[in-house]
Every structure is written in structure tokens, then in C-alpha cells.
RONU-944670 format. One record per residue: residue in one letter; x negated, y negated, z of N, C-alpha, C in turn. Coordinates in steps of 0.05 Angstrom, whole numbers, always signed. Atoms other than C-alpha are relative to their C-alpha. Last residue first. Layout:
BEGIN
A	X	Y	Z	X	Y	Z	X	Y	Z
...
REM end
This chain:
BEGIN
R	+0	+27	+12	-269	-135	-350	-1	-20	+22
P	-25	+16	-3	-289	-70	-317	-3	-27	-13
T	+4	+22	-19	-345	-26	-346	+26	-16	+2
S	+24	-5	-16	-345	+42	-379	-5	-22	+20
P	+18	+23	-1	-274	+39	-406	-24	+6	+18
G	-9	+23	-16	-242	+107	-419	-20	-22	+0
A	+22	+13	-15	-280	+169	-442	+9	-23	+17
P	+10	+24	+13	-218	+209	-461	-21	-13	+17
T	-8	+24	-14	-215	+278	-428	-11	-25	-14
G	-25	+10	+9	-217	+339	-473	+10	-25	+13
A	-6	-4	+29	-271	+375	-435	+27	-11	-7
P	-10	-27	+7	-285	+347	-366	+9	+1	-29
P	-28	-6	-8	-322	+281	-368	+7	+29	-5
A	-18	-6	+23	-399	+277	-372	+28	+6	+11
G	+5	+15	+24	-456	+248	-330	+19	+5	-23
D	+19	-14	+18	-459	+301	-277	-3	-13	-27
P	+20	-17	-14	-397	+271	-244	-17	+15	-20
W	-9	-26	-9	-363	+222	-291	-21	+15	+15
R	+15	-24	+9	-387	+150	-295	+13	+25	+11
G	-12	-11	+24	-341	+89	-291	-14	+24	-11
S	+15	+12	+23	-384	+49	-241	+11	+11	-27
V	-6	+29	+1	-334	+61	-184	-14	-13	-24
D	+6	+15	-24	-337	+136	-198	+5	-29	-4
V	+24	+17	+2	-302	+174	-254	-4	-14	+27
Q	-5	+24	+15	-252	+229	-236	-26	-17	+0
V	+25	+11	+10	-250	+300	-210	+7	-24	-17
W	-4	+17	+23	-192	+324	-167	-27	-12	-7
Q	+10	+27	-3	-210	+383	-123	+6	-16	-26
D	-17	+15	-19	-175	+449	-111	-7	-29	+3
G	-3	-15	-24	-203	+484	-172	+20	-13	+18
V	+19	-22	+3	-217	+428	-220	+0	+16	+25
L	+1	-18	-22	-157	+381	-225	-19	+23	-6
R	-7	-28	+6	-172	+327	-276	-2	+17	+26
P	+14	-22	-16	-172	+252	-265	+10	+27	-8
T	-14	-9	-23	-145	+207	-322	-15	+23	+15
A	+17	-20	-11	-193	+173	-369	+12	+11	+26
D	-13	-26	+4	-136	+136	-403	-18	+23	+9
N	+20	-20	-5	-158	+68	-377	+14	+28	-1
E	-10	-26	-7	-119	+10	-406	-23	+19	+6
P	-3	-20	+21	-153	-57	-405	+14	+25	+11
W	+19	-23	-3	-141	-113	-355	+5	+20	-22
G	+19	+1	+22	-106	-177	-379	-21	+23	+2
T	+28	+2	-9	-74	-182	-311	-20	-4	-22
A	+4	+20	-21	-1	-197	-326	-29	-5	+8
E	-4	+26	+12	+0	-160	-393	-5	-22	+21
I	+22	+5	+18	-32	-98	-362	+3	-28	-12
M	+24	+6	-16	+17	-100	-303	-24	-7	-18
R	-3	+25	-14	+77	-107	-348	-25	-7	+16
R	+3	+22	+20	+54	-51	-393	+1	-27	+13
R	+29	+2	+6	+45	-5	-333	-5	-23	-20
L	+13	+12	-23	+116	-20	-311	-30	-3	-4
D	-7	+29	+1	+142	-6	-381	-13	-14	+24
K	+16	+13	+21	+105	+61	-384	+5	-30	+0
A	+27	+1	-10	+136	+82	-317	-19	-14	-20
I	+1	+20	-21	+205	+62	-342	-29	-2	+11
D	+2	+26	+13	+191	+101	-406	+1	-23	+21
R	+26	+3	+12	+177	+165	-367	-4	-28	-12
A	+18	+3	-22	+240	+157	-325	-29	-4	-10
S	+5	-24	-15	+280	+146	-388	-19	-5	+23
L	+27	-12	+2	+300	+76	-409	+0	+26	+16
E	-4	-27	+10	+375	+60	-415	-27	+15	-3
S	+18	-10	+21	+368	-1	-372	+7	+28	-8
D	-15	-2	+25	+427	-32	-335	-17	+11	-23
T	-27	-11	-4	+399	-19	-266	+15	+5	-26
Y	-5	-18	+22	+326	-29	-287	+29	+12	+1
D	-24	-15	-5	+314	-90	-244	+7	+17	-24
V	-11	-13	+24	+244	-120	-241	+25	+17	+8
M	-16	-24	-6	+220	-170	-189	+11	+11	-27
P	-29	+3	-3	+168	-221	-214	+14	+27	+4
L	-12	+5	+26	+95	-204	-201	+30	-3	+4
A	-27	-10	+4	+65	-210	-132	+10	-8	-27
R	-16	+18	+17	-10	-218	-128	+27	+13	-5
V	-25	-14	+8	-48	-187	-70	+17	-20	-16
T	-25	+14	+6	-119	-213	-63	+22	+20	-6
S	-20	-13	+16	-181	-187	-29	+24	-18	-6
R	-18	+23	+4	-244	-221	-5	+21	+10	-20
S	-5	+7	+28	-282	-162	+24	+15	-27	-1
R	-11	+27	+4	-311	-132	+87	+5	-5	-30
R	+17	+15	+17	-321	-56	+93	+13	-27	-7
W	+19	+14	-17	-288	-21	+152	-21	-14	-17
L	-13	+10	-24	-224	+2	+118	-19	-16	+18
S	-7	+28	+5	-260	+8	+51	+14	-12	+25
A	+21	+17	-11	-292	+72	+78	+6	-30	-4
W	-9	+11	-26	-224	+103	+63	-22	-15	+15
A	-19	+22	+2	-241	+109	-11	+6	-12	+27
P	-28	-8	+4	-303	+153	-2	+19	-24	+3
D	-8	-27	-4	-333	+120	-41	-13	+10	+26
I	+19	-17	-14	-336	+45	-45	+12	+28	+2
Q	+3	-23	+19	-303	-11	-84	-22	+18	+11
P	+27	-12	+1	-280	-58	-28	-1	+24	-19
A	+4	-19	-23	-214	-93	-46	-27	+14	-3
G	+21	+8	-19	-222	-151	-95	-4	+18	+24
D	+27	+5	+12	-157	-142	-133	-19	-8	+23
I	+21	+2	-20	-88	-114	-116	-27	-4	-15
V	+26	-4	+11	-30	-127	-164	-21	-5	+22
L	+22	+15	-13	+41	-120	-138	-27	+8	-14
P	+27	-7	+9	+104	-99	-176	-21	-18	+14
L	+19	+22	-5	+169	-106	-136	-28	+9	-8
V	+29	-6	-1	+221	-59	-165	-15	-25	+5
R	+17	+20	+13	+297	-60	-154	-30	+7	+5
A	+14	+19	-17	+330	+5	-133	-15	-21	-18
G	-8	+27	+8	+378	+40	-180	-13	-22	+15
T	-10	+17	-22	+368	+103	-140	+11	-27	-9
R	-19	-14	-17	+359	+159	-191	+12	-17	+22
Q	-23	-9	+15	+326	+117	-245	+22	+12	+18
I	-15	+24	+8	+278	+81	-198	+26	+8	-14
F	-10	+13	-24	+254	+144	-163	+18	-24	-7
L	-21	-17	-10	+248	+180	-230	+12	-12	+25
G	-24	+5	+16	+209	+123	-260	+23	+16	+10
V	-10	+26	-9	+159	+128	-203	+25	-8	-15
G	-14	-2	-25	+152	+202	-217	+12	-26	+10
P	-29	+3	+3	+135	+188	-290	+16	+2	+26
L	-13	-26	+1	+61	+177	-273	+31	-4	+0
F	-19	-2	-22	+33	+109	-291	+15	+27	-2
P	-28	-5	+7	-28	+115	-337	+17	+2	+26
L	-5	-28	+7	-92	+85	-307	+29	+3	-9
V	-25	-12	-10	-103	+10	-308	+4	+28	-10
A	-7	-15	+24	-174	-17	-313	+23	+19	+8
R	-11	+18	+20	-193	-71	-263	+3	+14	-27
P	-21	+19	-7	-235	-22	-222	+8	-18	-23
P	+10	+23	-14	-273	+36	-253	+22	-19	+7
R	+29	-3	+3	-242	+80	-228	-6	+0	-30
E	+10	+11	+25	-172	+59	-207	-31	+2	+0
L	+14	+26	-1	-156	+105	-149	-8	-9	-28
H	+28	-2	-8	-107	+162	-163	-11	-29	+2
G	+5	-26	-12	-33	+173	-173	-28	+5	+10
E	+23	-11	+15	-28	+115	-222	-7	+28	+12
P	-8	-17	+22	+42	+103	-194	-23	+12	-17
F	+23	+6	+17	+18	+79	-126	+4	+17	-25
V	+10	-21	+19	+86	+80	-92	-24	-12	-14
G	+24	+9	+13	+115	+43	-31	-12	+23	-17
L	+20	-22	+6	+187	+56	-12	-24	-12	-14
V	+20	+9	+20	+232	+4	+21	-21	+22	-3
G	+28	+4	-7	+294	+29	+57	-17	-10	-23
G	+6	+28	-2	+368	+19	+43	-29	-6	+7
S	-9	+9	-26	+391	+90	+58	-6	-30	+4
R	-30	+2	+0	+386	+106	-16	+11	-10	+26
I	-8	+22	+18	+311	+90	-15	+30	-4	+2
H	+9	+25	-12	+297	+135	+45	+9	-24	-16
R	-18	+6	-23	+339	+192	+18	-7	-27	+12
L	-26	+9	+11	+301	+188	-48	+19	-6	+22
A	+4	+27	+11	+234	+191	-12	+26	-11	-11
E	+1	+18	-23	+257	+251	+30	-3	-29	-10
R	-27	+3	-12	+279	+287	-33	+0	-19	+23
V	-15	+16	+19	+211	+274	-66	+28	-5	+10
G	+7	+28	-3	+175	+299	-5	+15	-18	-18
M	-9	+9	-26	+213	+365	-5	-6	-30	+4
S	-19	+21	+2	+204	+375	-80	+9	-12	+26
E	-22	-4	-19	+141	+416	-85	+18	-24	+0
N	-24	+12	+10	+100	+410	-149	+24	+4	+19
R	-21	-21	+0	+48	+458	-121	+27	-10	-11
R	+12	-24	+13	-12	+414	-137	+20	+22	-2
R	-4	+1	+29	+30	+352	-124	-13	+23	-14
D	+20	-18	+10	+39	+367	-51	+3	+2	-30
V	-8	-15	+23	+76	+305	-28	-23	+18	-9
R	+21	-15	+12	+72	+271	+40	+11	+17	-23
I	-13	-23	+13	+120	+216	+60	-22	+15	-16
V	+7	-5	+27	+83	+169	+108	+13	+26	-11
Q	-19	-20	+10	+120	+154	+172	-4	+5	-30
G	-12	+11	+24	+74	+93	+181	+22	+18	-11
I	-11	+26	-7	+57	+112	+253	+16	-11	-24
D	-23	-4	-17	+48	+185	+233	+14	-27	+7
W	-21	-10	+17	+2	+168	+174	+26	+4	+17
L	-9	+22	+17	-40	+124	+220	+23	+9	-18
P	-16	+19	-16	-45	+179	+272	+11	-23	-16
Q	-27	-11	-4	-67	+227	+216	+17	-18	+18
L	-18	+23	+0	-128	+183	+199	+29	+9	+4
M	+7	+16	-23	-177	+238	+218	+17	-25	+2
S	-11	-10	-25	-141	+285	+171	-6	-17	+24
V	+23	-7	-16	-154	+244	+108	+10	+8	+28
A	-3	+6	-28	-93	+246	+63	-23	+10	+17
M	+12	+25	-5	-111	+244	-11	+1	-8	+30
D	+29	-2	+5	-99	+318	-24	-14	-26	+4
D	+14	-15	-21	-31	+314	+9	-30	+0	-3
A	+6	-27	+7	-7	+261	-41	-16	+13	+23
M	+28	-7	+2	+21	+199	-8	-4	+30	-7
V	+3	-27	+10	+88	+164	-12	-30	+5	-4
W	+16	-8	+23	+91	+102	+31	+2	+29	-7
R	+6	-28	-4	+144	+72	+76	-13	+11	-25
I	+1	-16	+25	+143	-3	+74	-8	+28	+8
P	+15	-25	-2	+165	-47	+133	+2	+16	-26
F	-18	-23	-5	+188	-117	+115	-17	+25	+1
P	-13	+3	-26	+152	-185	+118	+19	+23	+7
C	-29	-2	+2	+104	-166	+61	+13	-2	+28
S	-11	+21	+18	+32	-186	+51	+30	-2	+0
A	+7	+26	-12	+3	-148	+111	+12	-23	-17
Q	-17	+4	-23	+39	-86	+85	-4	-27	+14
I	-27	+5	+10	+4	-95	+18	+20	-4	+24
L	-1	+26	+12	-64	-102	+50	+28	-7	-10
V	+1	+19	-22	-53	-42	+94	+2	-28	-10
P	-26	+1	-14	-29	+1	+36	+0	-20	+23
D	-22	+13	+15	-91	-19	-5	+26	-1	+15
V	-12	+21	-16	-144	-1	+48	+25	-13	-13
G	-16	-11	-22	-160	+65	+15	+14	-20	+17
A	+15	-8	-23	-182	+29	-48	+18	+11	+22
T	+28	+7	+3	-161	+6	-117	-18	+11	+22
H	+13	-12	-23	-90	+32	-129	-31	-3	-3
N	+24	-15	+9	-45	-9	-174	-15	+9	+25
A	+26	+14	+1	+20	-27	-141	-21	+17	-13
V	+18	-14	+19	+95	-10	-141	-26	-16	-2
V	+24	+16	+4	+141	-31	-84	-20	+17	-16
I	+24	-16	+4	+209	+3	-90	-23	-19	-6
L	+22	+13	+16	+269	-31	-60	-23	+19	-2
P	+20	-19	+11	+336	-10	-30	-20	-14	-19
G	-5	-24	+15	+322	-52	+7	+29	+3	-9
P	-8	+6	+28	+308	-124	+26	+8	+24	-16
H	-12	-25	+10	+308	-112	+102	+10	-5	-28
G	+12	-22	-13	+262	-163	+136	+11	+27	-9
S	-17	-15	-19	+283	-214	+85	-15	+22	+13
R	+6	+9	-27	+230	-258	+53	+16	+14	+22
P	-24	+6	-17	+231	-221	-13	-8	-8	+28
I	-4	-21	-20	+163	-226	-49	+25	-7	+17
N	-12	-23	+13	+164	-266	-114	+6	+22	+20
D	-29	+6	+4	+152	-331	-75	+14	+24	-13
A	-15	-12	-22	+85	-301	-53	+30	-4	-2
D	-28	+0	+9	+56	-319	-121	+17	+14	+21
I	-5	+18	+23	-15	-302	-97	+29	+5	-9
I	-24	-9	+14	-29	-274	-27	+7	-20	-22
R	-14	+23	+12	-100	-283	-1	+23	+11	-16
L	-22	-5	+18	-132	-232	+46	+14	-26	-9
R	-7	+27	+9	-197	-253	+78	+23	+1	-20
H	-1	+0	+29	-214	-178	+80	+8	-28	-11
M	+18	-19	+13	-236	-166	+151	-1	-4	-30
A	+27	+1	-12	-206	-225	+189	-20	+17	-16
W	+11	+26	+3	-145	-236	+144	-29	-1	+10
S	+3	+5	+28	-128	-163	+135	-13	-28	-4
Y	+22	-16	+11	-140	-147	+209	-6	-8	-29
R	+24	+11	-12	-95	-204	+233	-25	+14	-11
R	+5	+26	+12	-41	-183	+183	-25	-13	+12
F	+8	-3	+29	-45	-109	+199	-7	-28	-11
V	+27	-11	+1	-44	-122	+275	-10	+1	-29
F	+18	+20	-12	+18	-166	+271	-29	+8	-3
M	+3	+21	+20	+52	-117	+224	-18	-23	+9
I	+14	-11	+23	+40	-59	+271	-5	-22	-20
I	+28	-4	-7	+60	-99	+333	-16	+10	-24
G	+13	+26	-3	+124	-124	+301	-29	+3	+6
A	+5	+10	+27	+143	-54	+278	-14	-27	+1
E	+20	-17	+12	+136	-30	+350	-8	-9	-28
L	+27	+8	-10	+173	-90	+379	-21	+17	-13
D	+18	-22	+7	+236	-78	+337	-29	-8	+7
S	+0	-20	-21	+287	-122	+373	-20	+23	-6
P	+10	+10	-25	+272	-184	+332	-1	+20	+23
D	-23	+3	-18	+281	-144	+268	-10	-9	+27
P	-23	+3	+18	+232	-147	+210	+25	-4	+15
A	-17	-24	+2	+178	-160	+263	+23	-5	-19
H	+8	-17	+23	+124	-212	+250	+18	+24	-4
R	-4	+17	+23	+156	-265	+296	-8	+16	-26
L	-28	-3	+9	+162	-209	+347	+6	-18	-24
V	-4	-26	+13	+86	-205	+353	+28	+2	-12
A	+15	+0	+26	+78	-279	+366	+5	+26	-15
R	-15	+17	+18	+134	-277	+419	-14	-1	-27
T	-25	-14	+8	+101	-218	+452	+16	-16	-20
L	+8	-21	+19	+33	-253	+452	+25	+15	-10
A	+7	+13	+25	+63	-316	+484	-7	+21	-21
L	-24	+10	+11	+97	-274	+538	-5	-13	-27
L	-15	-22	+11	+34	-236	+551	+25	-8	-13
A	+14	-9	+23	-6	-301	+559	+15	+24	-13
T	-4	+20	+22	+46	-331	+605	-13	+10	-25
Y	-28	-2	+10	+48	-268	+648	+5	-19	-23
L	-3	-25	+15	-28	-267	+652	+28	+3	-11
M	+14	+4	+26	-30	-341	+672	+2	+25	-17
I	-17	+18	+16	+24	-330	+726	-13	-4	-28
A	-24	-16	+8	-14	-270	+754	+18	-17	-19
P	+6	-18	+22	-79	-310	+753	+24	+17	-10
I	+6	+15	+24	-45	-366	+793	-9	+18	-23
V	-24	+11	+12	-14	-319	+844	-5	-14	-26
W	-21	-19	+8	-73	-275	+859	+23	-13	-15
Y	+10	-26	+10	-141	-308	+870	+22	+18	-11
W	+21	+3	+20	-121	-382	+877	-8	+27	-13
L	-11	+14	+23	-55	-374	+913	-20	+0	-23
L	-19	-19	+13	-83	-322	+961	+11	-12	-26
V	+15	-21	+12	-142	-368	+976	+18	+20	-15
G	+14	+11	+24	-97	-428	+987	-16	+21	-14
Y	-19	+3	+22	-50	-388	+1033	-14	-10	-25
T	-16	+24	-2	-108	-367	+1076	+19	-1	-23
L	+1	+17	+23	-132	-296	+1076	+18	-24	+4
M	-24	+0	+17	-140	-267	+1145	-4	-19	-23
REM end
């Protein structure tokens, strides 16, 4: 028969240690949750932050511009797009959950579980469907936070800002939501874009001052242009008007070095900057 001492040593003490460890982990996770009762959101944000620090040595600049509330909406987070890992880095920088808008043609099927967890709003921009747009507007009006990459494509080459599509201005104009502009820099520059998830880097997320267009008379297109201007002025990066072109069912754009496929851009496309500043 097992003695009391053996039972205590092999079962009771390990059980107490395991319970204590789980309790400490749960408390740590809930500290990252926007709501103390939202364990799932806490787990996601806890994992994203640990991953972003360990894999990308994430550094947040001017964090005072980021709302500290777990529910700061209605709010639209606008950022330049440098790599597939960008949404993770941004979520790791913010204490509130962000629901992202993503074009169908940029969604990698093997990462579908990640899109489901994040409740990503998919948009088919090739068919100009409006279902995703309506869902995004509903989310903002209900007090949510929407994440948008207004360039619509990856910055290629990096540190050169593509034109902002007027869709972001439409979201702002129709909801009156405040805008939090973020600048991502240092994320892995690699093709395909989602390979950046497992490539180490030293990335930064810089928060620019909040912008409120509530009393503005700017059109949706002009709001998008104004946001682009603010990002260019804040970074000192050049404009890049070498916008991607849809060829068949595929978008064609320059690579990370600024070169077009086969050495030449599609007809009528500006050359854009060849090297980043």
C-alpha cells in the first residue's frame, strides 16, 4: 500500500503546483483581455504579444497615442501594409480587439483558422461586392474597432507609400468614427507575404495622433488622400504611385526590390521609386 508520504509527494503536491501555475497563467491572460470575462480574447492577445516580442522584438513608439480602453470604438485603425504579419503586430500593440477587412485574393486558405478566430471581414474587390462593406459599417456603428490597410496591397518596395483607396474614406465618412493611424516598419520583407510569420525581425509600430473627421467637409476620396499625406509627412517616406494591376485573376506588382515581373511594369503604370529611403 502507498504510504501517506508517498501519496502526498507524487499526487497532492504536483496537483497543487499545477493548479497554482494554471491560476497564474489565467490571471496573466486576463490582464491582456479587453474585458475581464473575455478569456478567449485574452488568450489571443496574450499569445500575439508574446509571439511579437519573441519573434519580432516588437517595439511600440508613441504608445500614448493609442487608446488604453478595452473598448475605444467606434474607431478605425489605419496602417501601411508591409508584410503578412502586420495585423498580428498591430493587435499586439493595442489593448482592444481589432476586426480586420481583408480582400479575398489576399486570404491564404491554410490560414483560414486564423481568419475565423479574428472574425476577418472578407471583401471581393474584383467583383465590387458590397456584403463585406455593409458588415464593416455595422461593426463600426455598433462600437467596434475596424482595421484597414488603405493601400490595398503590400508596400513594394518598403518605405514608399502607395495611394490610399477611397474605401477607407467611405468608412470614416459614413460612421463618423475617429481614426488611429499607425506606421509599421522593420517587418520581414519576403515573398510570399505570409512567410513573414516565421521570419525573425526587429519591427516597430508607431502610433500617430488620433484624427477626427466628424466636422470635416472632405469627400471620402479626399479623406483617404489626407490620411496618406499625414503618413508621408510623419515618416518622410516617398510616394509610390506604381500601383498593382489586375492581370487576369492575379494582381501584379513590384517585388521587395522595386522591380516588376519580367523587368517591366504593365503598360501605363508609373515606374515609382526603385529603392526605399
